[in-house]
PyMOL Python script that loads the backbone (N, CA, C, O; Angstrom):
from pymol import cmd

cmd.read_pdbstr("""\
ATOM      1  N   MET A   1     156.134 225.632  42.657  1.00  0.00           N
ATOM      2  CA  MET A   1     156.572 226.931  43.112  1.00  0.00           C
ATOM      3  C   MET A   1     157.480 226.765  44.327  1.00  0.00           C
ATOM      4  O   MET A   1     157.111 226.101  45.297  1.00  0.00           O
ATOM      5  N   ASP A   2     158.641 227.354  44.275  1.00  0.00           N
ATOM      6  CA  ASP A   2     159.542 227.338  45.427  1.00  0.00           C
ATOM      7  C   ASP A   2     159.034 228.324  46.466  1.00  0.00           C
ATOM      8  O   ASP A   2     158.666 229.451  46.138  1.00  0.00           O
ATOM      9  N   VAL A   3     159.016 227.893  47.719  1.00  0.00           N
ATOM     10  CA  VAL A   3     158.505 228.726  48.804  1.00  0.00           C
ATOM     11  C   VAL A   3     159.661 229.112  49.724  1.00  0.00           C
ATOM     12  O   VAL A   3     160.460 228.266  50.126  1.00  0.00           O
ATOM     13  N   THR A   4     159.734 230.390  50.047  1.00  0.00           N
ATOM     14  CA  THR A   4     160.722 230.889  51.001  1.00  0.00           C
ATOM     15  C   THR A   4     159.986 231.162  52.311  1.00  0.00           C
ATOM     16  O   THR A   4     159.352 232.207  52.456  1.00  0.00           O
ATOM     17  N   PRO A   5     160.065 230.228  53.270  1.00  0.00           N
ATOM     18  CA  PRO A   5     159.260 230.316  54.494  1.00  0.00           C
ATOM     19  C   PRO A   5     159.377 231.639  55.251  1.00  0.00           C
ATOM     20  O   PRO A   5     158.379 232.134  55.776  1.00  0.00           O
ATOM     21  N   GLU A   6     160.563 232.211  55.316  1.00  0.00           N
ATOM     22  CA  GLU A   6     160.725 233.440  56.103  1.00  0.00           C
ATOM     23  C   GLU A   6     160.020 234.646  55.485  1.00  0.00           C
ATOM     24  O   GLU A   6     159.896 235.683  56.137  1.00  0.00           O
ATOM     25  N   LEU A   7     159.557 234.528  54.238  1.00  0.00           N
ATOM     26  CA  LEU A   7     158.851 235.620  53.578  1.00  0.00           C
ATOM     27  C   LEU A   7     157.327 235.471  53.622  1.00  0.00           C
ATOM     28  O   LEU A   7     156.604 236.359  53.171  1.00  0.00           O
ATOM     29  N   LEU A   8     156.841 234.361  54.160  1.00  0.00           N
ATOM     30  CA  LEU A   8     155.401 234.090  54.169  1.00  0.00           C
ATOM     31  C   LEU A   8     154.643 235.038  55.096  1.00  0.00           C
ATOM     32  O   LEU A   8     155.155 235.466  56.131  1.00  0.00           O
ATOM     33  N   GLN A   9     153.399 235.357  54.694  1.00  0.00           N
ATOM     34  CA  GLN A   9     152.475 236.060  55.582  1.00  0.00           C
ATOM     35  C   GLN A   9     152.307 235.202  56.835  1.00  0.00           C
ATOM     36  O   GLN A   9     152.459 233.982  56.776  1.00  0.00           O
ATOM     37  N   GLU A  10     151.998 235.830  57.961  1.00  0.00           N
ATOM     38  CA  GLU A  10     151.912 235.105  59.232  1.00  0.00           C
ATOM     39  C   GLU A  10     150.975 233.897  59.178  1.00  0.00           C
ATOM     40  O   GLU A  10     151.342 232.815  59.636  1.00  0.00           O
ATOM     41  N   SER A  11     149.781 234.065  58.630  1.00  0.00           N
ATOM     42  CA  SER A  11     148.835 232.944  58.602  1.00  0.00           C
ATOM     43  C   SER A  11     149.368 231.797  57.746  1.00  0.00           C
ATOM     44  O   SER A  11     149.205 230.631  58.106  1.00  0.00           O
ATOM     45  N   TYR A  12     149.997 232.114  56.626  1.00  0.00           N
ATOM     46  CA  TYR A  12     150.575 231.059  55.787  1.00  0.00           C
ATOM     47  C   TYR A  12     151.804 230.444  56.453  1.00  0.00           C
ATOM     48  O   TYR A  12     152.056 229.248  56.302  1.00  0.00           O
ATOM     49  N   ALA A  13     152.557 231.238  57.177  1.00  0.00           N
ATOM     50  CA  ALA A  13     153.720 230.709  57.897  1.00  0.00           C
ATOM     51  C   ALA A  13     153.271 229.695  58.947  1.00  0.00           C
ATOM     52  O   ALA A  13     153.900 228.652  59.124  1.00  0.00           O
ATOM     53  N   GLN A  14     152.175 230.010  59.643  1.00  0.00           N
ATOM     54  CA  GLN A  14     151.651 229.080  60.649  1.00  0.00           C
ATOM     55  C   GLN A  14     151.158 227.794  59.994  1.00  0.00           C
ATOM     56  O   GLN A  14     151.436 226.698  60.479  1.00  0.00           O
ATOM     57  N   LEU A  15     150.432 227.932  58.899  1.00  0.00           N
ATOM     58  CA  LEU A  15     149.969 226.738  58.178  1.00  0.00           C
ATOM     59  C   LEU A  15     151.145 225.921  57.676  1.00  0.00           C
ATOM     60  O   LEU A  15     151.123 224.692  57.739  1.00  0.00           O
ATOM     61  N   ASN A  16     152.163 226.592  57.183  1.00  0.00           N
ATOM     62  CA  ASN A  16     153.357 225.913  56.689  1.00  0.00           C
ATOM     63  C   ASN A  16     154.018 225.113  57.807  1.00  0.00           C
ATOM     64  O   ASN A  16     154.469 223.986  57.598  1.00  0.00           O
ATOM     65  N   GLU A  17     154.070 225.709  58.997  1.00  0.00           N
ATOM     66  CA  GLU A  17     154.673 225.050  60.145  1.00  0.00           C
ATOM     67  C   GLU A  17     153.866 223.824  60.576  1.00  0.00           C
ATOM     68  O   GLU A  17     154.434 222.779  60.894  1.00  0.00           O
ATOM     69  N   VAL A  18     152.555 223.959  60.583  1.00  0.00           N
ATOM     70  CA  VAL A  18     151.680 222.884  61.066  1.00  0.00           C
ATOM     71  C   VAL A  18     151.476 221.795  60.015  1.00  0.00           C
ATOM     72  O   VAL A  18     151.533 220.606  60.329  1.00  0.00           O
ATOM     73  N   LEU A  19     151.239 222.202  58.772  1.00  0.00           N
ATOM     74  CA  LEU A  19     150.858 221.251  57.725  1.00  0.00           C
ATOM     75  C   LEU A  19     151.997 220.836  56.807  1.00  0.00           C
ATOM     76  O   LEU A  19     151.949 219.770  56.193  1.00  0.00           O
ATOM     77  N   GLY A  20     153.002 221.661  56.714  1.00  0.00           N
ATOM     78  CA  GLY A  20     154.056 221.429  55.736  1.00  0.00           C
ATOM     79  C   GLY A  20     153.776 222.253  54.485  1.00  0.00           C
ATOM     80  O   GLY A  20     152.651 222.696  54.251  1.00  0.00           O
ATOM     81  N   THR A  21     154.814 222.447  53.695  1.00  0.00           N
ATOM     82  CA  THR A  21     154.721 223.344  52.539  1.00  0.00           C
ATOM     83  C   THR A  21     153.711 222.870  51.501  1.00  0.00           C
ATOM     84  O   THR A  21     152.935 223.675  50.985  1.00  0.00           O
ATOM     85  N   GLU A  22     153.709 221.593  51.191  1.00  0.00           N
ATOM     86  CA  GLU A  22     152.807 221.084  50.150  1.00  0.00           C
ATOM     87  C   GLU A  22     151.339 221.319  50.511  1.00  0.00           C
ATOM     88  O   GLU A  22     150.561 221.799  49.686  1.00  0.00           O
ATOM     89  N   GLN A  23     150.966 220.979  51.742  1.00  0.00           N
ATOM     90  CA  GLN A  23     149.577 221.166  52.177  1.00  0.00           C
ATOM     91  C   GLN A  23     149.232 222.649  52.314  1.00  0.00           C
ATOM     92  O   GLN A  23     148.117 223.060  51.995  1.00  0.00           O
ATOM     93  N   MET A  24     150.187 223.449  52.789  1.00  0.00           N
ATOM     94  CA  MET A  24     149.962 224.891  52.893  1.00  0.00           C
ATOM     95  C   MET A  24     149.677 225.477  51.521  1.00  0.00           C
ATOM     96  O   MET A  24     148.811 226.342  51.386  1.00  0.00           O
ATOM     97  N   MET A  25     150.383 225.025  50.514  1.00  0.00           N
ATOM     98  CA  MET A  25     150.172 225.519  49.152  1.00  0.00           C
ATOM     99  C   MET A  25     148.790 225.119  48.635  1.00  0.00           C
ATOM    100  O   MET A  25     148.166 225.882  47.897  1.00  0.00           O
ATOM    101  N   LYS A  26     148.309 223.944  49.007  1.00  0.00           N
ATOM    102  CA  LYS A  26     146.956 223.538  48.614  1.00  0.00           C
ATOM    103  C   LYS A  26     145.923 224.476  49.234  1.00  0.00           C
ATOM    104  O   LYS A  26     144.983 224.905  48.565  1.00  0.00           O
ATOM    105  N   VAL A  27     146.104 224.791  50.512  1.00  0.00           N
ATOM    106  CA  VAL A  27     145.203 225.730  51.185  1.00  0.00           C
ATOM    107  C   VAL A  27     145.272 227.082  50.486  1.00  0.00           C
ATOM    108  O   VAL A  27     144.240 227.704  50.230  1.00  0.00           O
ATOM    109  N   PHE A  28     146.466 227.534  50.179  1.00  0.00           N
ATOM    110  CA  PHE A  28     146.658 228.813  49.490  1.00  0.00           C
ATOM    111  C   PHE A  28     145.923 228.834  48.155  1.00  0.00           C
ATOM    112  O   PHE A  28     145.225 229.797  47.841  1.00  0.00           O
ATOM    113  N   GLU A  29     146.081 227.780  47.378  1.00  0.00           N
ATOM    114  CA  GLU A  29     145.461 227.730  46.048  1.00  0.00           C
ATOM    115  C   GLU A  29     143.934 227.703  46.129  1.00  0.00           C
ATOM    116  O   GLU A  29     143.257 228.315  45.302  1.00  0.00           O
ATOM    117  N   ILE A  30     143.402 227.007  47.106  1.00  0.00           N
ATOM    118  CA  ILE A  30     141.948 226.876  47.228  1.00  0.00           C
ATOM    119  C   ILE A  30     141.312 228.120  47.846  1.00  0.00           C
ATOM    120  O   ILE A  30     140.255 228.558  47.391  1.00  0.00           O
ATOM    121  N   TYR A  31     141.937 228.696  48.875  1.00  0.00           N
ATOM    122  CA  TYR A  31     141.291 229.737  49.673  1.00  0.00           C
ATOM    123  C   TYR A  31     141.898 231.130  49.542  1.00  0.00           C
ATOM    124  O   TYR A  31     141.420 232.055  50.199  1.00  0.00           O
ATOM    125  N   ARG A  32     142.909 231.315  48.739  1.00  0.00           N
ATOM    126  CA  ARG A  32     143.583 232.623  48.717  1.00  0.00           C
ATOM    127  C   ARG A  32     142.611 233.751  48.397  1.00  0.00           C
ATOM    128  O   ARG A  32     141.751 233.638  47.524  1.00  0.00           O
ATOM    129  N   GLY A  33     142.779 234.828  49.129  1.00  0.00           N
ATOM    130  CA  GLY A  33     141.928 235.992  48.951  1.00  0.00           C
ATOM    131  C   GLY A  33     140.627 235.950  49.725  1.00  0.00           C
ATOM    132  O   GLY A  33     139.913 236.950  49.789  1.00  0.00           O
ATOM    133  N   ARG A  34     140.310 234.815  50.312  1.00  0.00           N
ATOM    134  CA  ARG A  34     139.057 234.685  51.072  1.00  0.00           C
ATOM    135  C   ARG A  34     139.310 234.944  52.552  1.00  0.00           C
ATOM    136  O   ARG A  34     140.384 234.660  53.082  1.00  0.00           O
ATOM    137  N   GLN A  35     138.306 235.481  53.189  1.00  0.00           N
ATOM    138  CA  GLN A  35     138.342 235.658  54.639  1.00  0.00           C
ATOM    139  C   GLN A  35     137.686 234.426  55.245  1.00  0.00           C
ATOM    140  O   GLN A  35     136.518 234.152  54.969  1.00  0.00           O
ATOM    141  N   ILE A  36     138.407 233.691  56.053  1.00  0.00           N
ATOM    142  CA  ILE A  36     137.886 232.453  56.628  1.00  0.00           C
ATOM    143  C   ILE A  36     137.920 232.563  58.150  1.00  0.00           C
ATOM    144  O   ILE A  36     138.917 232.979  58.740  1.00  0.00           O
ATOM    145  N   SER A  37     136.810 232.182  58.763  1.00  0.00           N
ATOM    146  CA  SER A  37     136.802 232.075  60.221  1.00  0.00           C
ATOM    147  C   SER A  37     136.333 230.666  60.560  1.00  0.00           C
ATOM    148  O   SER A  37     135.440 230.119  59.913  1.00  0.00           O
ATOM    149  N   PHE A  38     136.940 230.102  61.566  1.00  0.00           N
ATOM    150  CA  PHE A  38     136.603 228.749  61.975  1.00  0.00           C
ATOM    151  C   PHE A  38     135.740 228.798  63.228  1.00  0.00           C
ATOM    152  O   PHE A  38     135.990 229.615  64.115  1.00  0.00           O
ATOM    153  N   PRO A  39     134.727 227.937  63.317  1.00  0.00           N
ATOM    154  CA  PRO A  39     133.878 227.902  64.512  1.00  0.00           C
ATOM    155  C   PRO A  39     134.706 227.583  65.757  1.00  0.00           C
ATOM    156  O   PRO A  39     135.733 226.908  65.681  1.00  0.00           O
ATOM    157  N   MET A  40     134.246 228.076  66.890  1.00  0.00           N
ATOM    158  CA  MET A  40     134.927 227.813  68.162  1.00  0.00           C
ATOM    159  C   MET A  40     134.851 226.328  68.528  1.00  0.00           C
ATOM    160  O   MET A  40     135.747 225.794  69.181  1.00  0.00           O
ATOM    161  N   ARG A  41     133.799 225.688  68.108  1.00  0.00           N
ATOM    162  CA  ARG A  41     133.627 224.269  68.426  1.00  0.00           C
ATOM    163  C   ARG A  41     133.947 223.417  67.205  1.00  0.00           C
ATOM    164  O   ARG A  41     133.660 223.793  66.068  1.00  0.00           O
ATOM    165  N   LEU A  42     134.535 222.289  67.462  1.00  0.00           N
ATOM    166  CA  LEU A  42     134.903 221.372  66.390  1.00  0.00           C
ATOM    167  C   LEU A  42     133.675 220.676  65.812  1.00  0.00           C
ATOM    168  O   LEU A  42     133.578 220.472  64.602  1.00  0.00           O
ATOM    169  N   TYR A  43     132.742 220.316  66.688  1.00  0.00           N
ATOM    170  CA  TYR A  43     131.597 219.517  66.266  1.00  0.00           C
ATOM    171  C   TYR A  43     130.347 220.361  66.031  1.00  0.00           C
ATOM    172  O   TYR A  43     130.150 221.386  66.684  1.00  0.00           O
ATOM    173  N   ASP A  44     129.508 219.925  65.096  1.00  0.00           N
ATOM    174  CA  ASP A  44     128.239 220.563  64.761  1.00  0.00           C
ATOM    175  C   ASP A  44     127.209 220.293  65.860  1.00  0.00           C
ATOM    176  O   ASP A  44     127.030 219.148  66.277  1.00  0.00           O
ATOM    177  N   ARG A  45     126.535 221.341  66.327  1.00  0.00           N
ATOM    178  CA  ARG A  45     125.587 221.225  67.443  1.00  0.00           C
ATOM    179  C   ARG A  45     124.466 220.226  67.179  1.00  0.00           C
ATOM    180  O   ARG A  45     124.150 219.412  68.047  1.00  0.00           O
ATOM    181  N   LYS A  46     123.867 220.274  66.006  1.00  0.00           N
ATOM    182  CA  LYS A  46     122.743 219.380  65.705  1.00  0.00           C
ATOM    183  C   LYS A  46     123.188 217.924  65.694  1.00  0.00           C
ATOM    184  O   LYS A  46     122.490 217.049  66.208  1.00  0.00           O
ATOM    185  N   LYS A  47     124.346 217.671  65.109  1.00  0.00           N
ATOM    186  CA  LYS A  47     124.855 216.299  65.051  1.00  0.00           C
ATOM    187  C   LYS A  47     125.243 215.805  66.437  1.00  0.00           C
ATOM    188  O   LYS A  47     125.005 214.647  66.779  1.00  0.00           O
ATOM    189  N   VAL A  48     125.843 216.687  67.237  1.00  0.00           N
ATOM    190  CA  VAL A  48     126.205 216.317  68.606  1.00  0.00           C
ATOM    191  C   VAL A  48     124.951 216.018  69.418  1.00  0.00           C
ATOM    192  O   VAL A  48     124.926 215.056  70.185  1.00  0.00           O
ATOM    193  N   ALA A  49     123.922 216.825  69.258  1.00  0.00           N
ATOM    194  CA  ALA A  49     122.669 216.593  69.992  1.00  0.00           C
ATOM    195  C   ALA A  49     122.112 215.211  69.671  1.00  0.00           C
ATOM    196  O   ALA A  49     121.661 214.505  70.573  1.00  0.00           O
ATOM    197  N   GLN A  50     122.136 214.818  68.412  1.00  0.00           N
ATOM    198  CA  GLN A  50     121.647 213.493  68.024  1.00  0.00           C
ATOM    199  C   GLN A  50     122.482 212.390  68.666  1.00  0.00           C
ATOM    200  O   GLN A  50     121.939 211.397  69.150  1.00  0.00           O
ATOM    201  N   LYS A  51     123.809 212.567  68.670  1.00  0.00           N
ATOM    202  CA  LYS A  51     124.697 211.562  69.272  1.00  0.00           C
ATOM    203  C   LYS A  51     124.456 211.461  70.772  1.00  0.00           C
ATOM    204  O   LYS A  51     124.402 210.365  71.331  1.00  0.00           O
ATOM    205  N   ILE A  52     124.312 212.614  71.417  1.00  0.00           N
ATOM    206  CA  ILE A  52     124.096 212.633  72.865  1.00  0.00           C
ATOM    207  C   ILE A  52     122.799 211.921  73.216  1.00  0.00           C
ATOM    208  O   ILE A  52     122.760 211.123  74.153  1.00  0.00           O
ATOM    209  N   ILE A  53     121.754 212.201  72.479  1.00  0.00           N
ATOM    210  CA  ILE A  53     120.464 211.553  72.727  1.00  0.00           C
ATOM    211  C   ILE A  53     120.595 210.042  72.568  1.00  0.00           C
ATOM    212  O   ILE A  53     120.026 209.281  73.351  1.00  0.00           O
ATOM    213  N   ALA A  54     121.337 209.610  71.564  1.00  0.00           N
ATOM    214  CA  ALA A  54     121.532 208.179  71.332  1.00  0.00           C
ATOM    215  C   ALA A  54     122.388 207.540  72.426  1.00  0.00           C
ATOM    216  O   ALA A  54     122.158 206.388  72.794  1.00  0.00           O
ATOM    217  N   GLU A  55     123.370 208.274  72.948  1.00  0.00           N
ATOM    218  CA  GLU A  55     124.320 207.709  73.914  1.00  0.00           C
ATOM    219  C   GLU A  55     123.919 207.909  75.372  1.00  0.00           C
ATOM    220  O   GLU A  55     124.447 207.230  76.253  1.00  0.00           O
ATOM    221  N   TYR A  56     123.001 208.822  75.638  1.00  0.00           N
ATOM    222  CA  TYR A  56     122.640 209.127  77.026  1.00  0.00           C
ATOM    223  C   TYR A  56     121.903 207.949  77.653  1.00  0.00           C
ATOM    224  O   TYR A  56     120.925 207.443  77.103  1.00  0.00           O
ATOM    225  N   ASN A  57     122.397 207.522  78.819  1.00  0.00           N
ATOM    226  CA  ASN A  57     121.779 206.382  79.496  1.00  0.00           C
ATOM    227  C   ASN A  57     121.176 206.753  80.850  1.00  0.00           C
ATOM    228  O   ASN A  57     120.781 205.880  81.623  1.00  0.00           O
ATOM    229  N   GLY A  58     121.110 208.053  81.129  1.00  0.00           N
ATOM    230  CA  GLY A  58     120.566 208.506  82.403  1.00  0.00           C
ATOM    231  C   GLY A  58     121.615 208.705  83.478  1.00  0.00           C
ATOM    232  O   GLY A  58     121.327 209.298  84.518  1.00  0.00           O
ATOM    233  N   HIS A  59     122.840 208.216  83.246  1.00  0.00           N
ATOM    234  CA  HIS A  59     123.894 208.288  84.263  1.00  0.00           C
ATOM    235  C   HIS A  59     125.232 208.790  83.712  1.00  0.00           C
ATOM    236  O   HIS A  59     126.206 208.865  84.462  1.00  0.00           O
ATOM    237  N   ASN A  60     125.303 209.127  82.456  1.00  0.00           N
ATOM    238  CA  ASN A  60     126.602 209.458  81.856  1.00  0.00           C
ATOM    239  C   ASN A  60     126.711 210.911  81.380  1.00  0.00           C
ATOM    240  O   ASN A  60     127.416 211.200  80.413  1.00  0.00           O
ATOM    241  N   LEU A  61     126.024 211.803  82.048  1.00  0.00           N
ATOM    242  CA  LEU A  61     126.024 213.215  81.664  1.00  0.00           C
ATOM    243  C   LEU A  61     127.438 213.808  81.686  1.00  0.00           C
ATOM    244  O   LEU A  61     127.841 214.481  80.738  1.00  0.00           O
ATOM    245  N   VAL A  62     128.182 213.564  82.749  1.00  0.00           N
ATOM    246  CA  VAL A  62     129.534 214.123  82.878  1.00  0.00           C
ATOM    247  C   VAL A  62     130.447 213.593  81.773  1.00  0.00           C
ATOM    248  O   VAL A  62     131.221 214.350  81.188  1.00  0.00           O
ATOM    249  N   GLN A  63     130.358 212.310  81.493  1.00  0.00           N
ATOM    250  CA  GLN A  63     131.186 211.729  80.436  1.00  0.00           C
ATOM    251  C   GLN A  63     130.874 212.366  79.082  1.00  0.00           C
ATOM    252  O   GLN A  63     131.782 212.631  78.294  1.00  0.00           O
ATOM    253  N   LEU A  64     129.601 212.610  78.816  1.00  0.00           N
ATOM    254  CA  LEU A  64     129.212 213.222  77.542  1.00  0.00           C
ATOM    255  C   LEU A  64     129.700 214.664  77.442  1.00  0.00           C
ATOM    256  O   LEU A  64     130.066 215.120  76.359  1.00  0.00           O
ATOM    257  N   THR A  65     129.707 215.383  78.563  1.00  0.00           N
ATOM    258  CA  THR A  65     130.212 216.763  78.528  1.00  0.00           C
ATOM    259  C   THR A  65     131.689 216.782  78.174  1.00  0.00           C
ATOM    260  O   THR A  65     132.133 217.649  77.420  1.00  0.00           O
ATOM    261  N   HIS A  66     132.447 215.850  78.700  1.00  0.00           N
ATOM    262  CA  HIS A  66     133.878 215.784  78.386  1.00  0.00           C
ATOM    263  C   HIS A  66     134.117 215.294  76.963  1.00  0.00           C
ATOM    264  O   HIS A  66     134.983 215.811  76.257  1.00  0.00           O
ATOM    265  N   LYS A  67     133.362 214.317  76.556  1.00  0.00           N
ATOM    266  CA  LYS A  67     133.549 213.730  75.225  1.00  0.00           C
ATOM    267  C   LYS A  67     133.277 214.733  74.106  1.00  0.00           C
ATOM    268  O   LYS A  67     134.023 214.794  73.129  1.00  0.00           O
ATOM    269  N   TYR A  68     132.208 215.520  74.250  1.00  0.00           N
ATOM    270  CA  TYR A  68     131.793 216.417  73.165  1.00  0.00           C
ATOM    271  C   TYR A  68     132.067 217.898  73.439  1.00  0.00           C
ATOM    272  O   TYR A  68     131.793 218.743  72.587  1.00  0.00           O
ATOM    273  N   ASP A  69     132.601 218.215  74.609  1.00  0.00           N
ATOM    274  CA  ASP A  69     132.985 219.587  74.960  1.00  0.00           C
ATOM    275  C   ASP A  69     131.801 220.555  74.938  1.00  0.00           C
ATOM    276  O   ASP A  69     131.915 221.682  74.457  1.00  0.00           O
ATOM    277  N   TYR A  70     130.678 220.100  75.461  1.00  0.00           N
ATOM    278  CA  TYR A  70     129.506 220.961  75.644  1.00  0.00           C
ATOM    279  C   TYR A  70     129.148 220.938  77.122  1.00  0.00           C
ATOM    280  O   TYR A  70     129.482 219.988  77.830  1.00  0.00           O
ATOM    281  N   SER A  71     128.473 221.974  77.586  1.00  0.00           N
ATOM    282  CA  SER A  71     128.149 222.088  79.009  1.00  0.00           C
ATOM    283  C   SER A  71     127.055 221.096  79.412  1.00  0.00           C
ATOM    284  O   SER A  71     126.262 220.643  78.587  1.00  0.00           O
ATOM    285  N   GLN A  72     127.041 220.778  80.698  1.00  0.00           N
ATOM    286  CA  GLN A  72     125.990 219.904  81.221  1.00  0.00           C
ATOM    287  C   GLN A  72     124.625 220.541  81.006  1.00  0.00           C
ATOM    288  O   GLN A  72     123.652 219.857  80.688  1.00  0.00           O
ATOM    289  N   ARG A  73     124.565 221.839  81.179  1.00  0.00           N
ATOM    290  CA  ARG A  73     123.298 222.555  80.986  1.00  0.00           C
ATOM    291  C   ARG A  73     122.782 222.367  79.565  1.00  0.00           C
ATOM    292  O   ARG A  73     121.604 222.069  79.371  1.00  0.00           O
ATOM    293  N   TRP A  74     123.648 222.535  78.574  1.00  0.00           N
ATOM    294  CA  TRP A  74     123.237 222.398  77.175  1.00  0.00           C
ATOM    295  C   TRP A  74     122.810 220.962  76.883  1.00  0.00           C
ATOM    296  O   TRP A  74     121.814 220.736  76.197  1.00  0.00           O
ATOM    297  N   ILE A  75     123.558 219.997  77.399  1.00  0.00           N
ATOM    298  CA  ILE A  75     123.230 218.587  77.172  1.00  0.00           C
ATOM    299  C   ILE A  75     121.882 218.243  77.806  1.00  0.00           C
ATOM    300  O   ILE A  75     121.058 217.568  77.189  1.00  0.00           O
ATOM    301  N   ARG A  76     121.658 218.708  79.038  1.00  0.00           N
ATOM    302  CA  ARG A  76     120.352 218.477  79.677  1.00  0.00           C
ATOM    303  C   ARG A  76     119.226 219.080  78.845  1.00  0.00           C
ATOM    304  O   ARG A  76     118.166 218.474  78.690  1.00  0.00           O
ATOM    305  N   GLN A  77     119.461 220.270  78.314  1.00  0.00           N
ATOM    306  CA  GLN A  77     118.459 220.946  77.489  1.00  0.00           C
ATOM    307  C   GLN A  77     118.140 220.113  76.247  1.00  0.00           C
ATOM    308  O   GLN A  77     116.972 219.986  75.881  1.00  0.00           O
ATOM    309  N   MET A  78     119.140 219.553  75.603  1.00  0.00           N
ATOM    310  CA  MET A  78     118.924 218.725  74.412  1.00  0.00           C
ATOM    311  C   MET A  78     118.135 217.472  74.768  1.00  0.00           C
ATOM    312  O   MET A  78     117.255 217.049  74.018  1.00  0.00           O
ATOM    313  N   ILE A  79     118.454 216.885  75.913  1.00  0.00           N
ATOM    314  CA  ILE A  79     117.746 215.679  76.356  1.00  0.00           C
ATOM    315  C   ILE A  79     116.284 216.014  76.662  1.00  0.00           C
ATOM    316  O   ILE A  79     115.384 215.268  76.277  1.00  0.00           O
ATOM    317  N   ARG A  80     116.046 217.135  77.354  1.00  0.00           N
ATOM    318  CA  ARG A  80     114.666 217.559  77.658  1.00  0.00           C
ATOM    319  C   ARG A  80     113.877 217.828  76.382  1.00  0.00           C
ATOM    320  O   ARG A  80     112.721 217.421  76.268  1.00  0.00           O
ATOM    321  N   GLN A  81     114.494 218.510  75.428  1.00  0.00           N
ATOM    322  CA  GLN A  81     113.810 218.787  74.158  1.00  0.00           C
ATOM    323  C   GLN A  81     113.431 217.489  73.463  1.00  0.00           C
ATOM    324  O   GLN A  81     112.335 217.367  72.914  1.00  0.00           O
ATOM    325  N   ASN A  82     114.324 216.536  73.487  1.00  0.00           N
ATOM    326  CA  ASN A  82     114.038 215.245  72.862  1.00  0.00           C
ATOM    327  C   ASN A  82     112.917 214.527  73.599  1.00  0.00           C
ATOM    328  O   ASN A  82     112.032 213.940  72.976  1.00  0.00           O
ATOM    329  N   ASP A  83     112.956 214.576  74.934  1.00  0.00           N
ATOM    330  CA  ASP A  83     111.905 213.931  75.728  1.00  0.00           C
ATOM    331  C   ASP A  83     110.542 214.545  75.439  1.00  0.00           C
ATOM    332  O   ASP A  83     109.546 213.828  75.343  1.00  0.00           O
ATOM    333  N   SER A  84     110.491 215.871  75.298  1.00  0.00           N
ATOM    334  CA  SER A  84     109.206 216.530  75.029  1.00  0.00           C
ATOM    335  C   SER A  84     108.698 216.209  73.625  1.00  0.00           C
ATOM    336  O   SER A  84     107.487 216.198  73.404  1.00  0.00           O
ATOM    337  N   LYS A  85     109.584 215.952  72.684  1.00  0.00           N
ATOM    338  CA  LYS A  85     109.174 215.574  71.322  1.00  0.00           C
ATOM    339  C   LYS A  85     108.594 214.166  71.287  1.00  0.00           C
ATOM    340  O   LYS A  85     107.678 213.882  70.515  1.00  0.00           O
ATOM    341  N   THR A  86     109.135 213.284  72.129  1.00  0.00           N
ATOM    342  CA  THR A  86     108.715 211.888  72.100  1.00  0.00           C
ATOM    343  C   THR A  86     107.462 211.630  72.926  1.00  0.00           C
ATOM    344  O   THR A  86     106.879 210.548  72.850  1.00  0.00           O
ATOM    345  N   GLU A  87     107.048 212.609  73.709  1.00  0.00           N
ATOM    346  CA  GLU A  87     105.839 212.412  74.539  1.00  0.00           C
ATOM    347  C   GLU A  87     104.582 212.659  73.758  1.00  0.00           C
ATOM    348  O   GLU A  87     103.484 212.539  74.301  1.00  0.00           O
TER     349      GLU A  87
END
""", "prot")
cmd.dss("prot")
cmd.show_as("cartoon", "prot")
cmd.util.cbc("prot")
cmd.orient("prot")
């Protein structure tokens, strides 16, 4: 299908700009007509919590907050929950 970029709906125009026409058409074919919302965070909370628990060494809280884009408060909470489970 030939695509005329200036006629595209705004969301498809943005996808076309970012992904290119071929990939935009794949998205169109798979998802057309659906309402899609993307989570604010890239990573899954449960999976991040497991990684943080595995990587936390008692001194790297700030590094983990930057690496996974979660607050220090949330990371401390995950560590405390894990500590209470292991006791």
